[in-house]
C-alpha positions in Angstrom: 221.8 -216.2 -84.1 225.3 -214.7 -83.8 227.6 -216.7 -81.4 228.9 -215.3 -78.2 232.6 -215.2 -77.2 233.4 -216.2 -73.7 236.1 -215.5 -71.0 239.8 -216.2 -70.8 242.3 -217.2 -68.1 245.4 -215.3 -66.8 248.9 -216.6 -66.2 250.5 -216.6 -62.7 254.0 -217.0 -61.4 255.9 -217.2 -58.1 259.0 -214.9 -58.0 262.1 -215.6 -56.0 265.2 -213.4 -55.6 263.4 -210.1 -56.0 263.3 -207.1 -53.7 260.7 -207.3 -51.0 258.6 -204.6 -52.8 258.6 -206.4 -56.1 257.8 -209.7 -54.4 254.9 -208.2 -52.5 253.4 -206.8 -55.7 253.7 -210.0 -57.6 252.4 -212.1 -54.8 249.4 -209.8 -54.6 248.7 -210.0 -58.3 249.2 -213.8 -58.1 246.6 -214.1 -55.3 244.1 -212.1 -57.4 244.9 -214.2 -60.5 244.4 -217.4 -58.6 241.1 -216.2 -57.2 239.8 -215.0 -60.6 240.9 -218.2 -62.4 239.0 -220.1 -59.7 235.9 -218.2 -60.9 236.3 -219.8 -64.4 234.1 -222.7 -63.4 231.1 -220.3 -63.4 232.3 -218.9 -66.8 232.3 -222.5 -68.1 228.8 -223.1 -66.9 227.6 -219.9 -68.4 229.2 -220.8 -71.7 227.3 -224.1 -71.8 224.0 -222.3 -71.1 224.7 -219.9 -73.9 225.3 -222.8 -76.2 221.9 -224.3 -75.1 220.3 -220.9 -75.6 221.5 -220.8 -79.2 219.9 -224.2 -79.9 216.6 -223.2 -78.2 216.5 -219.8 -79.9 217.3 -221.3 -83.4 214.5 -223.9 -83.0 211.9 -221.2 -82.2 212.9 -219.2 -85.2 212.8 -222.3 -87.4 209.4 -223.3 -86.2 207.9 -219.8 -86.2 205.0 -218.6 -84.1 202.1 -219.5 -86.4 201.2 -222.2 -83.8 202.2 -221.1 -80.3 201.5 -224.6 -79.0 204.4 -225.8 -81.1 206.9 -223.5 -79.4 205.4 -223.0 -75.9 207.7 -225.8 -74.5 210.7 -224.2 -76.0 209.8 -220.8 -74.7 209.4 -222.2 -71.2 212.8 -224.0 -71.5 214.3 -220.7 -72.8 213.0 -218.8 -69.7 214.5 -221.4 -67.4 217.8 -221.3 -69.2 217.9 -217.5 -69.0 217.1 -217.6 -65.2 220.0 -220.0 -64.7 222.3 -217.8 -66.8 221.4 -214.7 -64.6 222.1 -216.6 -61.4 225.5 -218.0 -62.6 226.6 -214.6 -64.0 225.7 -213.0 -60.7 227.8 -215.6 -58.9 230.7 -215.0 -61.3 230.5 -211.2 -60.9 230.6 -211.5 -57.1 233.6 -213.9 -57.4 235.5 -211.5 -59.7 234.8 -208.4 -57.6 235.8 -210.2 -54.4 239.2 -210.9 -55.9 240.0 -207.2 -56.8 243.1 -205.8 -55.1 243.4 -202.1 -54.1 245.2 -200.5 -57.1 246.3 -197.5 -55.0 248.0 -199.6 -52.4 249.9 -201.6 -55.0 251.0 -198.4 -56.8 252.1 -196.9 -53.5 254.3 -200.0 -53.0 255.7 -199.7 -56.5 256.7 -196.1 -55.9 259.0 -197.3 -53.1 261.2 -199.1 -55.6 264.5 -197.3 -55.9 265.5 -198.4 -59.3 263.8 -196.0 -61.8 263.6 -198.6 -64.6 262.2 -201.3 -62.4 259.7 -198.8 -60.9 258.6 -197.7 -64.4 258.1 -201.4 -65.5 256.2 -202.2 -62.3 253.8 -199.2 -62.7 253.3 -200.2 -66.3 252.4 -203.7 -65.2 249.9 -202.5 -62.7 248.3 -200.1 -65.2 248.0 -203.0 -67.6 246.3 -205.1 -64.9 244.0 -202.2 -64.0 243.0 -201.9 -67.7 242.3 -205.6 -67.9 240.3 -205.5 -64.7 238.1 -202.7 -66.0 237.5 -204.5 -69.3 236.4 -207.6 -67.4 233.8 -205.7 -65.5 232.6 -204.1 -68.8 232.4 -207.6 -70.3 230.3 -208.8 -67.4 228.0 -205.8 -67.8 227.6 -206.5 -71.5 226.6 -210.1 -70.7 224.0 -208.9 -68.2 222.6 -206.6 -70.9 222.5 -209.5 -73.4 220.8 -211.8 -71.0 218.2 -209.2 -70.2 217.6 -208.8 -74.0 217.2 -212.5 -74.3 214.8 -212.6 -71.4 212.7 -209.9 -73.0 212.6 -212.0 -76.2 210.9 -214.9 -74.3 208.6 -212.7 -72.3 207.4 -211.0 -75.5 206.5 -214.2 -77.3 202.8 -215.0 -77.0 200.1 -216.6 -79.1 199.6 -213.2 -80.7 203.2 -212.4 -81.5 203.7 -211.6 -85.2 206.6 -212.5 -87.4 207.5 -208.8 -87.7 207.6 -208.5 -83.9 209.9 -211.6 -83.7 212.2 -210.1 -86.3 212.5 -207.0 -84.3 213.3 -209.0 -81.1 215.9 -211.0 -83.1 217.5 -207.8 -84.3 217.9 -206.6 -80.7 219.4 -209.8 -79.6 221.9 -209.8 -82.5 222.8 -206.2 -81.6 223.4 -207.2 -78.0 225.6 -210.2 -79.1 227.6 -208.0 -81.4 228.3 -205.5 -78.6 229.2 -208.3 -76.2 231.6 -209.8 -78.7 233.2 -206.4 -79.3 233.8 -205.9 -75.6 235.1 -209.5 -75.4 237.6 -208.8 -78.2 238.9 -205.7 -76.4 239.0 -207.6 -73.1 241.0 -210.5 -74.7 243.5 -208.0 -76.1 244.0 -206.3 -72.7 244.4 -209.7 -71.0 247.0 -210.8 -73.6 248.9 -207.6 -73.0 248.9 -208.1 -69.2 249.9 -211.8 -69.6 252.8 -210.7 -71.8 254.0 -208.0 -69.4 253.7 -210.2 -66.4 255.6 -213.0 -68.1 258.4 -210.6 -69.2 258.5 -209.2 -65.7 258.9 -212.6 -64.2 261.6 -213.6 -66.7 263.5 -210.4 -66.1 263.4 -210.2 -62.3 263.1 -213.9 -61.2 
């Protein structure tokens, strides 16, 4: 089975010597970064479950379904693993969404900056963060879809499941993994872009 890429962590800074507006914006972003990075423990748990899922899944494919008794224990284990993944992903999603700042309020604050160049850089930083945030939500949605596809795989395996049916289910899982990894790559790129802008902003205005 194809392997699944997981989540990444943002950088955070504390600025000093900035105007009050700049400081407020950076402090707000830092608060959100700190909260989202605290969610990473759930991401780590999910990553471990995904690794376990790869092992279970590969063993089932290797054994085949000629004798359901030979794989019934693995199927049960897979179902339990998927249930745990769903619970952890739900917790992670809630944690991430609870950390989201109001983009409009931050932009309103940025528009109060008098220096046109600083204002432009600040708005670009906020736009980059907004793009990152949207990509993270999309990544979570792709993981939910993948886990649902994996759940369907285990629900569909019975004593009567043919090899052709299994191959079809495997194809659907690999499609879901490919989509998840594509979203993950885009998400990583946007995160790196934000981290770079935030670092440059810090170095320039500290």
